[in-house]
C-alpha positions as CSV (number, residue, x, y, z in Angstrom):
1,X,-198.3,207.6,249.8
2,X,-194.6,207.2,250.3
3,X,-195.3,205.9,253.8
4,X,-197.7,203.2,252.5
5,X,-195.1,201.9,250.0
6,X,-192.5,201.7,252.6
7,X,-194.8,199.7,254.8
8,X,-195.5,197.2,252.0
9,X,-191.8,196.8,251.3
10,X,-191.1,196.1,255.0
11,X,-193.9,193.5,255.0
12,X,-192.3,191.7,252.0
13,X,-188.9,191.9,253.6
14,X,-190.1,190.7,257.0
15,X,-191.9,187.7,255.4
16,X,-190.8,184.5,257.4
17,X,-189.0,182.1,255.0
18,X,-187.7,179.7,257.7
19,X,-189.1,176.2,257.6
20,X,-188.3,173.3,259.9
21,X,-186.0,170.5,258.8
22,X,-188.6,167.8,259.4
23,X,-190.9,169.1,256.9
24,X,-188.1,169.3,254.2
25,X,-187.3,165.6,254.8
26,X,-190.9,164.6,254.4
27,X,-191.2,166.5,251.2
28,X,-188.1,164.8,249.9
29,X,-189.4,161.3,250.7
30,X,-192.7,162.1,249.0
31,X,-190.9,163.3,245.9
32,X,-188.8,160.1,245.7
33,X,-191.8,157.8,246.1
34,X,-193.7,159.8,243.5
35,X,-190.8,159.5,241.0
36,X,-190.6,155.7,241.5
37,X,-194.3,155.3,241.0
38,X,-194.1,157.4,237.9
39,X,-191.2,155.3,236.5
40,X,-193.1,152.0,237.1
41,X,-196.2,153.3,235.5
42,X,-194.4,154.6,232.5
43,X,-192.6,151.2,231.9
44,X,-195.9,149.3,232.0
45,X,-197.5,151.8,229.7
46,X,-194.6,151.4,227.2
47,X,-195.2,147.6,227.1
48,X,-198.9,148.1,226.4
49,X,-198.1,150.6,223.7
50,X,-195.7,148.2,222.0
51,X,-198.3,145.4,222.0
52,X,-200.9,147.8,220.5
53,X,-198.4,148.9,217.8
54,X,-197.7,145.2,216.9
55,X,-201.4,144.5,216.5
56,X,-201.9,147.6,214.4
57,X,-199.0,146.7,212.1
58,X,-200.2,143.1,211.6
59,X,-203.7,144.4,210.7
60,X,-202.2,146.9,208.3
61,X,-200.1,144.2,206.6
62,X,-203.2,141.9,206.3
63,X,-205.1,144.8,204.7
64,X,-202.3,145.5,202.3
65,X,-202.1,141.9,201.1
66,X,-205.9,141.7,200.7
67,X,-205.9,144.9,198.7
68,X,-203.1,143.6,196.4
69,X,-205.1,140.4,195.8
70,X,-208.2,142.4,194.9
71,X,-206.2,144.6,192.6
72,X,-204.8,141.5,190.8
73,X,-208.1,139.9,190.4
74,X,-209.7,143.0,189.1
75,X,-206.8,143.5,186.7
76,X,-207.1,139.9,185.4
77,X,-210.8,140.2,184.9
78,X,-210.4,143.4,182.9
79,X,-207.7,141.8,180.7
80,X,-209.9,138.8,180.1
81,X,-212.8,141.0,179.0
82,X,-210.5,143.0,176.7
83,X,-209.1,139.7,175.3
84,X,-212.6,138.5,174.5
85,X,-213.7,141.7,173.1
86,X,-210.6,142.2,170.8
87,X,-210.4,139.4,168.2
88,X,-207.4,141.2,166.5
89,X,-205.3,140.9,169.6
90,X,-206.3,137.3,169.9
91,X,-204.9,136.6,166.4
92,X,-201.7,138.3,167.3
93,X,-201.2,136.2,170.4
94,X,-202.1,133.0,168.6
95,X,-199.6,133.9,165.9
96,X,-196.9,134.5,168.5
97,X,-197.6,131.1,170.1
98,X,-197.5,129.4,166.8
99,X,-194.2,131.0,165.9
100,X,-192.7,130.0,169.3
101,X,-193.7,126.4,168.6
102,X,-192.2,126.6,165.2
103,X,-189.0,128.0,166.6
104,X,-188.8,125.2,169.1
105,X,-189.3,122.5,166.4
106,X,-186.7,124.1,164.2
107,X,-184.2,124.2,167.0
108,X,-184.7,120.5,167.7
109,X,-184.3,119.8,164.0
110,X,-181.2,121.8,163.9
111,X,-179.8,120.0,167.0
112,X,-180.4,116.7,165.3
113,X,-178.8,117.7,162.1
114,X,-176.1,120.0,163.5
115,X,-173.5,117.3,162.8
116,X,-174.0,117.9,159.0
117,X,-172.3,121.3,159.1
118,X,-170.0,120.4,162.0
119,X,-167.4,118.6,159.9
120,X,-166.2,120.5,156.8
121,X,-163.9,118.5,154.5
122,X,-161.6,120.4,152.1
123,X,-160.2,117.9,149.6
124,X,-159.8,117.5,145.9
125,X,-163.1,116.0,144.6
126,X,-162.2,115.7,141.0
127,X,-161.5,112.0,141.2
128,X,-164.7,111.3,143.2
129,X,-168.1,110.2,142.0
130,X,-171.2,112.5,142.2
131,X,-172.5,110.6,145.2
132,X,-169.2,111.0,147.1
133,X,-169.2,114.7,146.3
134,X,-172.7,115.2,147.7
135,X,-171.8,113.3,150.8
136,X,-168.7,115.5,151.4
137,X,-170.7,118.7,150.9
138,X,-174.1,117.9,152.4
139,X,-173.8,114.5,154.0
140,X,-174.4,113.6,157.7
141,X,-171.5,113.3,160.0
142,X,-171.4,109.4,160.0
143,X,-171.6,109.3,156.2
144,X,-168.7,111.7,155.9
145,X,-166.6,109.6,158.4
146,X,-167.5,106.3,156.6
147,X,-166.6,107.8,153.2
148,X,-163.2,109.0,154.5
149,X,-162.4,105.6,156.0
150,X,-163.4,103.8,152.8
151,X,-161.2,106.2,150.7
152,X,-158.3,105.6,153.0
153,X,-158.7,101.8,152.8
154,X,-159.2,101.6,149.1
155,X,-156.4,104.0,148.2
156,X,-154.0,103.1,151.0
157,X,-153.7,106.8,151.7
158,X,-153.0,108.1,155.2
159,X,-154.0,111.6,154.2
160,X,-157.7,110.8,154.4
161,X,-157.2,109.3,157.9
162,X,-155.1,112.3,159.0
163,X,-158.2,114.6,158.2
164,X,-160.2,112.6,160.8
165,X,-157.4,112.7,163.3
166,X,-156.6,116.4,162.9
167,X,-160.3,117.4,163.4
168,X,-160.9,114.8,166.2
169,X,-160.9,117.1,169.2
170,X,-163.5,119.5,167.6
171,X,-166.1,116.7,167.6
172,X,-168.6,115.9,170.3
173,X,-168.0,112.7,172.4
174,X,-170.6,110.6,170.6
175,X,-169.0,111.6,167.2
176,X,-165.6,110.9,168.6
177,X,-166.6,107.3,169.3
178,X,-167.8,107.0,165.7
179,X,-164.4,108.1,164.5
180,X,-162.5,105.7,166.8
181,X,-164.8,102.8,165.8
182,X,-164.0,103.4,162.1
183,X,-160.2,103.7,162.9
184,X,-160.3,100.3,164.7
185,X,-162.1,98.7,161.8
186,X,-159.5,100.2,159.5
187,X,-156.6,98.8,161.6
188,X,-158.2,95.4,161.8
189,X,-158.4,95.3,158.0
190,X,-154.6,95.6,157.9
191,X,-154.3,99.2,157.0
192,X,-150.6,100.3,157.2
193,X,-150.3,103.5,159.4
194,X,-147.5,106.0,158.9
195,X,-145.6,107.1,162.0
196,X,-147.4,110.4,162.3
197,X,-150.9,108.9,162.4
198,X,-149.7,106.1,164.7
199,X,-148.5,108.6,167.3
200,X,-151.8,110.6,167.0
201,X,-153.9,107.4,167.4
202,X,-151.8,106.4,170.5
203,X,-152.3,109.8,172.0
204,X,-156.1,109.8,171.4
205,X,-156.6,106.4,172.8
206,X,-154.6,107.2,175.9
207,X,-156.5,110.4,176.6
208,X,-159.9,108.8,176.1
209,X,-159.1,106.0,178.5
210,X,-158.3,108.6,181.1
211,X,-161.5,110.5,180.5
212,X,-165.0,109.8,181.8
213,X,-167.3,110.0,178.8
214,X,-166.3,107.2,176.4
215,X,-163.7,105.4,178.6
216,X,-165.3,101.9,178.6
217,X,-166.0,102.0,174.9
218,X,-162.5,103.0,174.0
219,X,-161.1,100.2,176.3
220,X,-163.3,97.7,174.3
221,X,-162.0,99.1,171.0
222,X,-158.3,98.7,172.2
223,X,-159.2,95.1,173.2
224,X,-160.5,94.4,169.7
225,X,-157.3,95.8,168.2
226,X,-155.0,93.8,170.5
227,X,-157.0,90.5,170.0
228,X,-156.3,90.9,166.3
229,X,-152.5,91.2,167.0
230,X,-152.4,94.8,165.8
231,X,-150.4,97.6,167.5
232,X,-149.3,95.4,170.3
233,X,-146.2,97.5,171.0
234,X,-148.2,100.7,170.9
235,X,-151.4,100.1,172.7
236,X,-150.6,97.2,175.2
237,X,-149.3,99.5,177.9
238,X,-152.4,101.7,177.7
239,X,-154.6,98.6,178.1
240,X,-152.6,97.2,181.0
241,X,-152.9,100.6,182.8
242,X,-156.6,99.9,183.1
243,X,-155.8,97.1,185.7
244,X,-155.8,99.8,188.3
245,X,-159.2,101.2,187.2
246,X,-162.6,100.3,188.8
247,X,-163.6,96.7,189.2
248,X,-165.8,96.4,186.1
249,X,-163.0,97.5,183.8
250,X,-160.1,95.9,185.6
251,X,-161.7,92.5,185.7
252,X,-162.5,92.6,182.0
253,X,-159.0,93.6,181.1
254,X,-157.6,90.9,183.3
255,X,-159.6,88.2,181.5
256,X,-158.8,89.5,178.0
257,X,-155.1,89.6,178.7
258,X,-155.2,85.8,179.1
259,X,-156.4,85.6,175.5
260,X,-153.9,88.2,174.2
261,X,-151.1,86.5,176.1
262,X,-151.3,83.2,174.2
263,X,-148.9,84.7,171.6
264,X,-147.5,87.7,173.5
265,X,-147.0,86.5,177.1
266,X,-143.4,87.7,177.4
267,X,-144.4,91.2,176.2
268,X,-147.3,91.3,178.7
269,X,-145.2,90.1,181.6
270,X,-142.6,92.8,180.8
271,X,-145.3,95.5,180.7
272,X,-146.9,94.2,183.9
273,X,-143.6,94.6,185.8
274,X,-143.2,98.2,184.5
275,X,-146.8,98.9,185.4
276,X,-146.3,97.6,189.0
277,X,-143.3,99.8,189.6
278,X,-145.2,102.9,188.4
279,X,-148.6,102.2,189.7
280,X,-149.9,103.9,192.9
281,X,-153.1,102.0,193.4
282,X,-153.2,98.7,195.4
283,X,-155.8,97.2,193.0
284,X,-153.5,97.6,190.0
285,X,-150.5,96.1,191.8
286,X,-152.6,93.1,193.1
287,X,-154.0,92.4,189.5
288,X,-150.5,92.7,188.0
289,X,-148.9,90.2,190.5
290,X,-152.0,87.9,190.3
291,X,-151.7,87.7,186.6
292,X,-147.9,86.9,186.7
293,X,-148.4,84.2,189.4
294,X,-151.3,82.5,187.6
295,X,-150.3,82.8,184.0
296,X,-146.5,83.2,183.9
297,X,-145.3,80.1,185.8
298,X,-142.9,79.1,183.1
299,X,-140.8,82.2,183.7
300,X,-138.9,82.9,187.0
301,X,-139.8,86.2,188.7
302,X,-138.7,85.4,192.2
303,X,-136.4,88.4,192.4
304,X,-139.2,90.7,191.4
305,X,-141.5,89.1,194.0
306,X,-138.9,89.2,196.8
307,X,-137.9,92.8,196.1
308,X,-141.5,94.0,196.0
309,X,-142.2,92.0,199.2
310,X,-139.4,93.6,201.1
311,X,-140.4,97.1,200.0
312,X,-144.0,96.9,201.4
313,X,-144.6,98.5,204.8
314,X,-146.9,96.4,206.9
315,X,-150.4,97.8,207.5
316,X,-153.7,96.4,208.7
317,X,-155.4,96.5,205.3
318,X,-157.3,93.8,203.5
319,X,-156.1,95.0,200.1
320,X,-152.5,94.8,201.3
321,X,-153.2,91.3,202.6
322,X,-154.2,90.2,199.1
323,X,-151.0,91.7,197.6
324,X,-148.9,89.8,200.2
325,X,-150.8,86.6,199.4
326,X,-150.0,86.7,195.7
327,X,-146.4,87.6,196.3
328,X,-146.0,84.7,198.7
329,X,-147.7,82.4,196.2
330,X,-145.1,83.5,193.6
331,X,-142.2,82.6,195.9
332,X,-143.9,79.4,197.2
333,X,-141.6,76.8,195.6
334,X,-138.4,78.9,195.3
335,X,-135.4,79.6,197.5
336,X,-135.1,83.3,198.2
337,X,-131.9,84.7,199.7
338,X,-133.0,88.2,200.6
339,X,-136.3,87.6,202.4
340,X,-136.9,88.8,205.9
341,X,-137.7,86.1,208.5
342,X,-139.1,88.6,211.0
343,X,-141.5,89.8,208.5
344,X,-142.7,86.3,207.8
345,X,-143.3,85.7,211.5
346,X,-145.6,88.8,211.6
347,X,-147.5,87.5,208.6
348,X,-148.3,84.2,210.5
349,X,-150.8,86.2,212.6
350,X,-153.0,86.7,209.5
351,X,-155.1,83.6,208.7
352,X,-155.1,83.9,204.9
353,X,-151.3,84.2,204.8
354,X,-150.4,81.3,207.1
355,X,-150.0,78.5,204.5
356,X,-147.9,80.4,201.9
357,X,-145.6,81.7,204.7
358,X,-145.2,78.2,206.0
359,X,-144.1,77.1,202.5
360,X,-141.6,79.9,202.4
361,X,-140.2,79.0,205.8
362,X,-139.9,75.4,204.8
363,X,-137.8,76.3,201.7
364,X,-135.6,78.9,203.4
365,X,-135.7,78.3,207.2
366,X,-136.3,74.6,207.5
367,X,-134.6,74.3,210.9
368,X,-137.3,76.6,212.4
369,X,-140.3,74.9,210.8
370,X,-141.3,72.7,213.7
371,X,-141.2,75.6,216.2
372,X,-143.4,77.8,214.0
373,X,-145.7,74.9,213.1
374,X,-146.3,74.1,216.8
375,X,-147.2,77.7,217.5
376,X,-149.6,77.8,214.5
377,X,-151.4,74.5,215.6
378,X,-151.9,75.7,219.2
379,X,-153.6,78.9,218.0
380,X,-157.2,78.9,217.0
381,X,-156.7,80.2,213.5
382,X,-159.3,79.6,210.8
383,X,-157.0,77.8,208.3
384,X,-158.2,75.5,205.6
385,X,-157.9,72.0,207.2
386,X,-157.2,70.1,203.9
387,X,-154.4,72.4,202.8
388,X,-152.8,72.3,206.3
389,X,-152.8,68.5,206.4
390,X,-151.4,68.3,202.8
391,X,-148.6,70.7,203.8
392,X,-147.7,68.6,206.9
393,X,-147.8,65.4,204.7
394,X,-145.4,67.1,202.1
395,X,-143.1,69.0,204.4
396,X,-142.7,67.3,207.8
397,X,-139.8,64.8,207.8
398,X,-138.8,64.7,211.4
399,X,-140.6,64.9,214.7
400,X,-143.8,63.4,213.2
401,X,-145.0,62.0,216.5
402,X,-145.0,65.5,218.1
403,X,-146.8,66.9,215.1
404,X,-149.6,64.3,215.3
405,X,-149.9,65.0,219.0
406,X,-150.3,68.7,218.3
407,X,-152.9,68.0,215.7
408,X,-154.9,65.8,218.1
409,X,-154.8,68.6,220.8
410,X,-155.8,71.3,218.3
411,X,-159.4,72.8,218.6
412,X,-160.2,71.5,215.1
413,X,-160.2,67.9,216.2
414,X,-163.9,68.1,217.0
415,X,-164.6,68.2,213.3
416,X,-165.2,64.6,212.0
417,X,-163.5,65.5,208.6
418,X,-160.4,66.8,210.3
419,X,-160.2,63.9,212.7
420,X,-160.4,61.3,210.0
421,X,-157.7,63.2,208.1
422,X,-155.4,63.2,211.1
423,X,-156.0,59.4,211.6
424,X,-155.1,58.8,207.9
425,X,-152.1,61.1,208.2
426,X,-150.9,59.1,211.3
427,X,-151.2,55.9,209.4
428,X,-149.2,57.4,206.5
429,X,-146.5,58.5,208.9
430,X,-146.7,55.1,210.7
431,X,-147.3,56.9,214.0
432,X,-149.0,55.0,216.8
433,X,-152.1,56.8,218.3
434,X,-151.6,55.2,221.7
435,X,-152.1,58.4,223.5
436,X,-155.6,58.9,222.3
437,X,-156.4,55.4,221.0
438,X,-158.4,54.5,224.1
439,X,-160.6,57.6,223.6
440,X,-161.0,57.0,219.8
441,X,-162.1,53.4,220.3
442,X,-165.2,54.7,222.1
443,X,-165.9,57.6,219.7
444,X,-169.5,58.3,218.8
445,X,-168.9,57.8,215.1
446,X,-168.6,54.2,213.8
447,X,-166.2,55.1,211.0
448,X,-163.6,56.6,213.5
449,X,-163.9,53.5,215.7
450,X,-163.3,51.1,212.8
451,X,-160.4,53.2,211.5
452,X,-158.7,53.1,214.9
453,X,-159.2,49.4,215.2
454,X,-157.9,48.8,211.6
455,X,-161.2,47.4,210.5
456,X,-161.6,50.0,207.9
457,X,-158.4,50.9,206.0
458,X,-159.8,52.5,202.9
459,X,-158.1,55.7,201.6
460,X,-160.4,58.5,200.7
461,X,-160.7,62.3,200.8
462,X,-162.6,63.2,204.0
463,X,-163.1,66.7,202.8
464,X,-165.1,65.6,199.7
465,X,-168.7,65.2,200.7
466,X,-169.5,62.3,198.3
467,X,-166.4,60.3,199.2
468,X,-167.1,60.9,202.9
469,X,-170.7,59.6,202.6
470,X,-169.5,56.5,200.7
471,X,-166.9,55.8,203.4
472,X,-169.5,56.3,206.2
473,X,-171.9,53.9,204.4
474,X,-169.2,51.2,204.0
475,X,-168.0,51.6,207.6
476,X,-171.4,50.4,208.8
477,X,-170.5,46.9,207.7
478,X,-168.1,46.7,210.5
479,X,-170.6,47.8,213.1
480,X,-169.5,46.6,216.6
């Protein structure tokens, strides 16, 4: 037995474990290819699994939604059956609905009549009638306000008015307007205000004109007070401040100031200058200067116009152009010592400002007028032809022949109105049109031909359509 075991051990030990290198490499390659194939197959399988999972999830979600709908429908059907079968519950629900409607109606009624209890008046009612006492206790808001204003007016007592003014800011905006309306009526009736109530009224009007809710209404109330020559010194500056507001308000204020200014023009002009200096909006400044130029011609404000003109920094802005226009109109006929010539030359490039700047140059820099006028006439600027010819007729004293030649060479000469105006201007200046006479004698228009040949010497306004038609009709008598 021992011999057999030893033989077996020897066999195990002698078992050949050597393998050739070629076989090992083949096995390695096989294993690598096998692993790659396995990885590819696993990736493709994972994609398929994901797609399947998505489909399963979507189906599950659909089933859940469908189940919820079925549950709701079944629940609603059961509730409807119970509702039909239980008349007691029906009554309860109907009572609840009725009570809800009742509450809504009561709330609306309370909102309408809330102003009854909104204004509580604590005064001595011993001297009042029974009707007045009931109004003070249980009356509507308007009735209470009307009663207080009547008591103030009849008794000449500012205490009743101070009750309204002290409680003013606790009122709604519609009720505030009612109070302000009654105060304006009280002032128009000639009620004498004490200093305390006057200050309160000024403050209230000023704050309401700056607000948004009853701004236009308060501006109209101030207008009524000022038109009755009441509180001019107290409310005029508040009213003038609205010249810088939106166009609807500012235009209305501008027109009403003309009516108020019949008796108080000096006060208005003083307030306008103060407003211009403090105002930040261009619209307000334009309206202030425009009013001074158009309505305060008797007073001399050239220093104000020149100082404000020099302070403005030039910008390409249409609103600023309007401001320059009215400032130049204010200095049109005056001699100004501190005006800038360089600034005036820059303004000549703007069509609307050409004529007022020419007037200023004529009054202050007359020796440079012909040079500037020649540069203006050679440019193709859209200037009003009638005003330009009137300016030349009024202003040009020397070198008239050269000016007429410049007018004849300007691009506007094609217009028949401008051409007839130039011919009439040349006759007024006693200037011979020999340079262009040969051309004008064969002009297409018979009126031009007759005017050059001195057959038609009638003076008329060529820029007036009716006068021009009459002149054309009369010129046909001299048809050649």
